[in-house]
C-alpha positions, 0 to 999 in steps of 0.5 A: 403288642398284646393287651395288658391284663386287667388288675384284679383287686387283691383284697376282699370288699366288706360292707360299709355298715360293718363296725368294730370298736377299733374303728373309733381309735385314730392311730394314723395307720390304715385300718383293716377290719379283718385284722382287728384283735377284739373280734367284736363286730356289729352292723351299723344299720341295725346297731346290733350283732345281727344284720338286717337279714338276721345273719351275724355281722362279722368280716366272714359274712359281711362281704359281696354277695350278702343281700344287705351288702353295701359297697364302700 
């Protein structure tokens, strides 16, 4: 019997420091930072729109590979 194939993650992992205002509303549903409506994000480390590397804090930027990225 052949070895089973490894299961690859299907979702992008975002930096644990990425924040948005919708995170503070408890709806009882799972939260997906990439699908929020307002589009207003900030870095939890700098408390500003820019991360510690001077780049914009947003889902398109705050993911694996960025120098200041911190996994969940």
